[in-house]
C-alpha positions as CSV (number, residue, x, y, z in Angstrom):
1,M,8.6,-4.6,2.1
2,L,7.2,-3.7,5.5
3,I,4.9,-1.5,4.5
4,V,2.6,-3.8,3.0
5,L,2.9,-5.6,5.9
6,L,0.6,-2.9,7.8
7,S,-2.2,-3.9,5.2
8,I,-2.5,-7.4,7.0
9,P,-3.4,-5.6,10.3
10,F,-5.4,-2.8,9.3
11,A,-7.5,-5.3,6.7
12,L,-7.9,-7.4,9.9
13,V,-9.3,-4.3,12.1
14,G,-12.3,-3.8,9.7
15,S,-12.6,-8.0,9.6
16,V,-13.3,-7.9,13.5
17,W,-15.4,-5.3,13.6
18,L,-17.9,-6.5,11.0
19,L,-17.7,-10.2,12.6
20,W,-18.9,-8.0,16.3
21,L,-21.4,-6.3,14.6
22,L,-23.1,-9.1,13.2
23,D,-22.2,-11.2,15.7
24,H,-20.1,-13.9,14.1
25,R,-18.0,-15.9,16.1
26,L,-14.8,-17.1,14.7
27,S,-15.1,-20.3,12.9
28,T,-13.7,-22.3,10.4
29,A,-15.6,-20.3,7.8
30,S,-14.3,-17.1,9.1
31,W,-10.8,-18.2,9.3
32,V,-11.1,-18.8,5.5
33,G,-12.7,-15.3,4.7
34,L,-9.7,-13.8,7.2
35,I,-6.9,-16.1,5.2
36,A,-8.5,-14.8,1.7
37,L,-8.7,-11.2,3.0
38,A,-5.4,-11.6,3.5
39,G,-3.8,-12.5,0.4
40,L,-6.0,-9.7,-1.0
41,A,-4.3,-7.3,1.1
42,V,-1.2,-7.8,0.3
43,Q,-1.4,-8.0,-3.4
44,T,-3.2,-5.1,-3.4
45,G,-0.6,-3.4,-1.3
46,V,1.9,-4.2,-3.3
47,V,0.5,-2.9,-6.6
48,M,-0.2,0.3,-4.6
49,I,3.0,0.5,-3.7
50,V,4.4,0.0,-6.6
51,Y,2.7,2.6,-9.1
52,I,3.9,5.2,-5.5
53,D,7.4,4.0,-5.8
54,N,7.2,4.1,-9.7
55,A,5.9,8.0,-9.9
56,Y,8.6,8.6,-7.4
57,E,11.6,7.2,-9.1
58,R,10.1,9.3,-12.6
59,R,10.1,12.4,-10.7
60,R,14.0,11.6,-9.1
61,R,15.1,10.4,-12.2
62,A,14.2,14.0,-13.7
63,G,15.6,16.0,-11.3
64,K,12.5,16.8,-9.1
65,V,12.7,15.3,-6.3
66,R,14.6,18.3,-4.1
67,D,12.4,19.1,-0.8
68,L,9.2,17.1,1.0
69,N,6.7,18.7,-0.9
70,D,8.2,17.3,-4.2
71,I,8.2,14.0,-2.5
72,I,4.3,14.4,-1.5
73,W,3.6,15.2,-5.4
74,A,5.6,12.4,-6.7
75,H,3.2,10.2,-4.3
76,M,0.1,11.9,-5.0
77,E,0.8,11.0,-8.8
78,G,1.2,7.2,-8.3
79,T,-1.4,7.7,-5.6
80,V,-4.1,9.2,-8.3
81,I,-3.2,6.7,-10.9
82,R,-4.9,3.8,-8.6
83,V,-7.6,5.7,-7.5
84,R,-9.8,4.2,-10.4
85,P,-8.8,0.7,-10.3
86,K,-8.5,0.4,-6.6
87,L,-12.5,1.8,-6.6
88,M,-13.3,-1.2,-9.6
89,T,-11.7,-3.7,-7.4
90,V,-13.1,-3.2,-4.1
91,G,-17.0,-2.2,-5.9
92,T,-16.7,-5.6,-7.7
93,M,-15.5,-7.5,-4.6
94,L,-18.2,-6.0,-2.9
95,I,-20.9,-6.4,-4.7
96,G,-19.9,-10.2,-5.2
97,L,-19.4,-10.3,-1.3
98,V,-22.2,-7.9,0.1
99,P,-25.3,-10.1,-1.1
100,L,-23.7,-13.0,0.7
101,L,-24.1,-11.3,4.4
102,W,-28.2,-11.3,3.1
103,A,-28.2,-14.9,1.7
104,T,-30.7,-17.0,3.4
105,G,-30.9,-20.3,1.3
106,S,-28.5,-23.4,1.7
107,G,-24.9,-23.2,2.5
108,A,-25.9,-19.4,3.7
109,D,-25.0,-19.8,7.1
110,V,-21.0,-20.7,5.9
111,M,-21.4,-18.5,3.0
112,K,-22.3,-15.5,5.8
113,R,-18.9,-16.6,7.6
114,I,-16.6,-16.1,4.9
115,A,-17.9,-13.1,2.9
116,A,-18.2,-10.7,6.8
117,P,-14.4,-10.4,7.4
118,M,-13.6,-10.4,3.8
119,V,-16.0,-7.2,3.6
120,G,-15.1,-5.3,6.9
121,G,-11.4,-5.9,5.4
122,I,-11.7,-4.8,2.2
123,F,-13.3,-1.3,3.2
124,T,-10.7,-0.6,5.2
125,S,-7.6,-1.9,4.1
126,F,-9.1,0.6,0.6
127,L,-8.6,3.2,3.5
128,L,-5.3,2.1,4.2
129,E,-4.0,2.0,0.8
130,L,-5.2,5.1,0.0
131,L,-4.9,7.4,3.1
132,V,-1.9,5.7,5.5
133,Y,0.4,4.2,1.8
134,P,1.0,7.2,0.6
135,A,1.9,8.7,3.6
136,V,3.9,6.3,5.0
137,Y,6.1,6.4,2.1
138,E,6.7,9.5,2.0
139,V,8.0,9.5,5.8
140,W,10.6,6.6,4.7
141,K,11.4,8.3,1.8
142,W,11.8,11.5,3.2
143,R,14.6,10.3,5.9
144,S,16.0,8.1,3.6
145,P,17.6,10.8,0.4
146,R,18.6,13.0,3.1
147,R,21.2,10.1,3.4
148,S,21.4,9.1,-0.2
149,V,21.6,12.9,-1.2
150,A,25.0,13.2,1.0
151,I,26.0,10.2,-0.3
152,D,25.8,11.8,-3.9
153,R,27.6,14.4,-2.8
154,G,30.1,13.2,-1.8
155,A,30.8,11.1,-4.4
156,A,30.6,14.2,-6.7
157,T,32.8,16.0,-5.0
158,L,35.3,13.1,-5.4
159,E,34.7,12.7,-9.0
160,M,35.5,16.8,-9.0
161,Q,38.8,16.2,-7.6
162,P,41.7,15.0,-10.0
163,E,43.4,12.2,-8.7
164,P,47.1,12.5,-7.8
165,G,49.9,11.8,-10.6
166,S,46.9,12.5,-13.7
167,A,47.8,14.7,-16.3
168,G,44.8,17.7,-14.7
169,T,47.7,18.5,-12.0
170,S,51.1,19.9,-12.3
């Protein structure tokens, strides 16, 4: 989905900000951190979209999606299910990476440049997944069901009409 691809530039924004704040220049180690961050951001974005989509589909199958508020409730349900696991993922990543930013031992200069883009990007990716994804997904679903509902109504109307020459017509 194109929505998942939004996670990469949004995560990169946080990476660039933290690299700038720490006065790090782009190096091979920074690129390694950026590549690792891109993979992590896409993976967690896919999981978030799957949960939001599953919640939406459950409500749609139950016949509870009639207007924008119903779509919002479905997405809130899917997002709320992922808040705690997302917080745990971000927390463990930060617990592992933030100490590297203040490391002073052997090889610390390389590890700082790997950790810096990841820490900044994890933070902005976290915000994206909890705030922006549901909103973008709501707009997308709000526009697409209108077409599918009209198509479904047309199909239901065709199904209700008896075929010419059948037993229902005289």
